[in-house]
C-alpha positions in Angstrom: 0.0 0.0 0.0 1.4 3.3 -1.0 1.5 6.2 1.4 0.9 9.5 -0.4 3.4 12.3 0.0 1.1 14.3 2.3 1.0 11.5 5.0 4.7 11.0 4.7 5.2 14.6 5.7 2.9 14.2 8.7 4.5 10.9 9.9 8.1 12.3 10.1 7.3 14.7 13.0 5.4 11.9 14.8 8.3 9.6 14.4 10.7 12.2 15.8 8.5 12.9 18.8 8.3 9.2 19.5 12.1 8.9 19.4 12.5 11.9 21.7 9.9 10.4 24.1 11.6 7.1 24.0 15.0 8.7 24.7 13.6 10.7 27.6 11.8 7.7 29.0 15.1 5.7 28.8 17.0 8.4 30.5 14.3 8.9 33.2 14.1 5.2 33.9 17.9 5.0 34.1 18.4 8.1 36.3 20.0 7.9 39.8 17.3 7.1 42.3 16.8 9.7 45.1 18.9 8.6 48.1 16.2 9.7 50.6 16.5 6.6 52.8 20.3 7.1 53.5 19.8 10.8 53.9 17.1 10.2 56.5 19.3 7.6 58.2 22.1 10.3 58.5 19.6 12.7 60.2 18.3 10.0 62.5 21.8 8.7 63.6 23.1 12.3 64.2 20.0 13.1 66.3 20.5 9.9 68.3 24.1 10.9 68.9 23.0 14.4 70.2 20.5 12.8 72.6 23.4 10.6 73.9 25.3 13.8 74.8 27.9 13.4 72.1 28.0 17.2 72.0 29.4 17.2 75.5 31.6 14.0 75.5 32.5 13.5 71.8 32.3 17.0 70.3 34.9 16.5 67.6 33.3 13.3 66.3 29.9 14.9 66.3 31.2 18.0 64.6 32.6 15.8 61.8 29.3 14.0 61.4 27.4 17.3 61.2 29.9 18.7 58.7 29.5 15.7 56.4 25.7 16.1 56.6 26.0 19.8 55.7 28.1 18.8 52.7 25.6 16.1 51.6 22.7 18.5 51.8 24.6 21.0 49.7 25.5 18.4 47.2 21.8 17.2 47.1 20.6 20.8 46.5 23.1 21.2 43.6 22.1 17.9 42.0 18.4 18.8 42.2 19.1 22.0 40.2 20.1 19.8 37.3 17.8 18.2 34.7 16.3 15.0 36.2 18.1 12.8 33.7 21.5 14.4 34.6 21.4 14.1 38.3 24.1 12.0 40.1 23.7 11.2 43.7 26.7 9.0 44.3 28.6 11.8 46.2 25.4 12.4 48.3 25.4 8.7 49.3 29.1 8.8 50.0 28.8 11.8 52.3 25.7 10.4 54.0 27.7 7.2 54.8 30.5 9.2 56.2 28.2 11.3 58.4 26.5 8.1 59.7 29.9 6.5 60.5 31.1 9.6 62.3 27.8 9.8 64.3 28.1 6.2 65.4 31.7 6.9 66.4 30.5 9.9 68.4 28.0 7.7 70.3 30.7 5.2 71.2 33.2 7.8 72.1 30.6 9.7 74.2 29.7 6.6 76.2 33.4 5.8 76.7 34.3 9.4 77.7 31.3 9.7 80.0 32.4 6.6 81.9 35.9 7.8 82.1 34.8 11.2 83.3 32.5 9.6 85.9 35.5 7.5 87.1 37.7 10.6 87.2 35.1 12.6 89.1 34.7 9.8 91.6 38.5 9.6 92.1 38.9 13.4 92.3 36.0 13.8 94.8 37.6 11.1 97.0 40.9 13.0 96.8 39.4 16.4 97.4 37.3 15.0 100.3 40.5 13.5 101.8 42.4 16.7 101.4 39.6 18.7 103.0 39.5 16.2 105.9 43.2 16.4 106.3 43.0 20.2 106.7 40.1 19.9 109.0 41.7 17.3 111.3 45.1 18.9 111.3 44.7 22.6 110.9 41.1 23.8 111.2 41.2 24.3 115.0 44.5 26.2 114.8 44.6 30.1 114.7 45.9 30.2 111.1 46.6 33.3 109.1 43.4 34.6 107.5 44.6 33.9 103.9 45.1 30.2 104.6 41.7 29.9 106.2 40.1 31.7 103.3 41.6 29.2 100.9 40.1 26.3 102.9 36.7 28.0 102.9 36.8 28.6 99.2 37.9 25.0 98.5 35.1 23.7 100.7 32.5 25.8 98.9 33.7 24.7 95.4 33.6 21.0 96.6 30.0 21.5 97.7 29.1 23.2 94.3 30.7 20.3 92.6 28.5 17.9 94.5 25.5 19.9 93.5 26.5 19.9 89.9 26.9 16.1 90.0 23.4 15.7 91.5 22.1 17.8 88.5 24.0 15.4 86.2 26.2 18.3 85.0 29.4 16.2 85.0 31.5 18.8 83.2 30.6 21.5 85.6 31.2 19.1 88.5 34.7 18.1 87.4 35.6 21.8 86.8 34.5 22.7 90.4 36.2 19.7 91.9 39.5 20.3 90.0 39.6 23.9 91.3 38.8 22.8 94.8 41.7 20.3 94.6 44.1 23.0 93.6 43.0 25.4 96.3 42.9 22.9 99.2 46.3 21.5 98.2 47.7 25.0 98.5 45.9 25.6 101.8 47.4 22.3 103.2 50.8 23.3 101.9 50.6 26.8 103.4 49.3 25.5 106.7 52.1 22.9 106.8 54.7 25.6 106.2 53.2 27.8 108.8 53.3 25.1 111.5 56.8 24.0 110.4 58.0 27.6 110.9 56.3 27.6 114.3 58.1 24.4 115.3 61.5 26.0 114.5 61.4 26.8 118.3 61.0 23.2 119.2 64.6 22.7 120.4 64.1 25.6 122.8 60.8 24.3 124.0 62.3 20.9 124.6 65.1 22.4 126.6 62.8 24.6 128.8 60.6 21.6 129.6 63.5 19.4 130.4 65.0 22.0 132.7 61.7 22.5 134.4 61.1 18.8 135.1 64.7 18.4 136.3 64.3 21.3 138.7 61.1 19.7 140.0 62.9 16.4 140.5 65.9 18.0 142.1 64.0 20.4 144.4 61.2 18.0 145.2 58.8 20.7 144.3 55.8 21.4 142.1 56.2 22.8 138.6 53.8 23.6 135.8 54.2 23.0 132.1 51.7 24.4 129.6 51.5 22.6 126.2 49.7 25.0 123.9 49.2 22.6 121.0 47.9 19.9 123.3 45.8 22.4 125.2 47.1 21.1 128.5 48.4 22.3 131.8 50.5 19.6 133.5 51.3 19.7 137.2 54.6 18.0 138.1 55.9 17.0 141.6 59.4 15.5 142.1 59.7 15.5 138.3 56.6 13.3 137.8 53.2 14.0 136.4 50.6 14.6 139.1 47.7 16.0 137.2 46.9 17.1 133.6 44.2 19.8 133.1 42.6 21.0 129.9 43.0 24.7 129.1 41.8 27.5 127.0 44.0 30.4 125.8 44.1 33.5 123.7 42.5 33.2 120.2 46.0 33.9 118.7 47.8 31.3 120.8 50.1 30.0 118.0 53.3 31.9 118.3 54.8 34.0 121.1 53.1 37.1 122.6 54.4 40.1 120.7 52.6 43.1 122.2 49.7 44.2 124.3 46.3 43.5 122.7 47.5 40.7 120.3 45.5 38.1 122.4 48.4 35.7 122.2 49.6 33.5 125.0 53.3 34.0 125.7 56.0 31.3 125.6 58.9 31.0 127.9 60.1 30.1 131.4 58.1 32.0 134.1 57.1 31.7 137.7 54.1 32.5 139.9 54.3 36.0 141.5 50.9 36.2 143.1 48.1 33.8 144.2 44.8 35.7 143.9 41.2 35.0 145.0 38.1 37.2 144.7 37.9 40.2 145.0 41.6 40.4 144.1 40.7 38.9 140.7 37.6 38.9 138.6 38.0 35.2 138.1 37.3 32.3 140.4 41.0 32.1 141.3 44.2 33.2 139.6 47.9 32.7 139.5 49.8 35.8 138.2 53.1 35.0 136.4 56.1 37.2 135.7 55.3 38.1 132.1 57.1 40.0 130.6 60.4 38.4 131.8 63.8 39.7 130.7 63.8 37.7 127.5 60.4 39.1 126.6 61.5 42.6 127.2 64.7 42.2 125.1 62.7 40.7 122.2 60.1 43.5 122.4 62.7 46.2 122.4 64.5 44.6 119.4 61.2 44.4 117.5 60.5 48.0 118.0 64.1 49.0 117.1 63.9 47.0 113.9 60.5 48.5 112.9 58.6 45.2 113.4 56.3 47.0 115.9 54.9 50.5 115.9 56.5 53.0 118.2 53.4 53.3 120.3 53.2 49.5 120.9 53.2 48.3 124.6 54.5 44.9 125.8 51.5 44.1 128.0 51.3 42.4 131.4 48.9 40.6 133.8 49.2 37.2 132.3 47.6 34.6 134.6 46.5 31.0 134.9 43.0 31.5 136.1 39.5 30.0 136.4 36.3 30.5 134.5 37.4 28.2 131.7 35.2 25.6 130.0 33.8 27.9 127.3 34.9 25.5 124.6 36.8 28.2 122.7 40.1 30.1 123.1 38.8 33.4 124.5 41.3 35.0 126.9 43.5 38.0 126.3 46.6 35.8 126.5 46.0 34.0 129.8 45.6 30.3 130.5 42.1 29.4 131.7 41.0 26.2 133.6 37.6 25.2 134.7 37.0 26.2 138.3 37.3 22.8 139.9 40.6 22.2 138.2 41.7 25.6 139.2 40.9 24.7 142.8 43.2 21.6 142.6 46.1 23.5 141.0 45.8 26.4 143.3 46.2 24.3 146.5 49.5 22.7 145.4 51.4 25.7 144.0 52.9 28.7 145.6 54.7 32.0 144.8 57.8 31.0 143.0 56.5 27.8 141.4 57.9 27.5 137.8 55.5 27.9 135.0 56.9 26.9 131.6 54.8 27.6 128.5 55.7 26.0 125.2 54.2 25.5 121.8 54.5 21.7 122.1 56.1 19.1 124.2 56.1 16.7 121.2 58.0 17.0 117.9 56.0 17.9 114.8 56.4 14.4 113.4 54.3 13.1 116.3 51.7 15.7 116.1 50.2 14.7 112.7 50.9 11.0 112.7 
């Protein structure tokens, strides 16, 4: 059957259209499929990592995962701008895979780092607690310089704040507080240790004074008194042997020798009783006045003023006693040694004018004080 020329002209365009449709259909059917599933998986895994605190405990790994995701989204947008038949998503899939892998690494790292941090916090808290306890048991009751005590208070406060942060599950804040507390309490312990060590530089003199006092008591068959400031005791000797030990209270600034009037420090040295007083001669229950300042005290005071260690208007002070009305539970006197009244009654009846009174920082070496 012959097709006339007119129909031939009409069939050519139809054929061309059919070819074009077939080509486009082929290209469409063979295009890269949209990688929506792996893109969604990337979002889901990163979100899971964030919920597991990867931002806190594995920030680098999470940042890499998020960076890969940003790149894949950018690549996806660029491909979608192209004709459908010309879109290639292989790079999108590659970036999605990388973001998923990094997000999973972030979750594993976060779990590992969180456990390590919890272990570190536990160890640091035990160490800080131990260091605080060391300060409290060794130094807290001592009249330390204000700066040392402030360090202890600051360290204690930071430790408490660290405990509070831990209860809120804010582990990073907790470890920050505990670390700072550790640094400060370590410095406080060190400073307090140096302060006490310097105080004990007088130990050889104390030891000599006590030995001479006990030897005098033994040789003279008389009573003698030794005050141990660090032990808070007043010991009565007879014939060189301990008869009675009394608890005492002193001036608030009892560590160190008395320097001047008004410093509320209890003096150190070899003294003796000059007067035995009862009411109304004393405002206390009973009192034993000692010869402070002695000649050594006067020489030291004059030298301190001469060297400019004391103001020119400073006075040396006097009227240091062993007296009653103790038992307040604190060091409260202006430099005197206070006993409870019933102990004062016992001491008072045995001693007399001239009885030696030796006051020392400690009768024990420093190595035995903080065993």
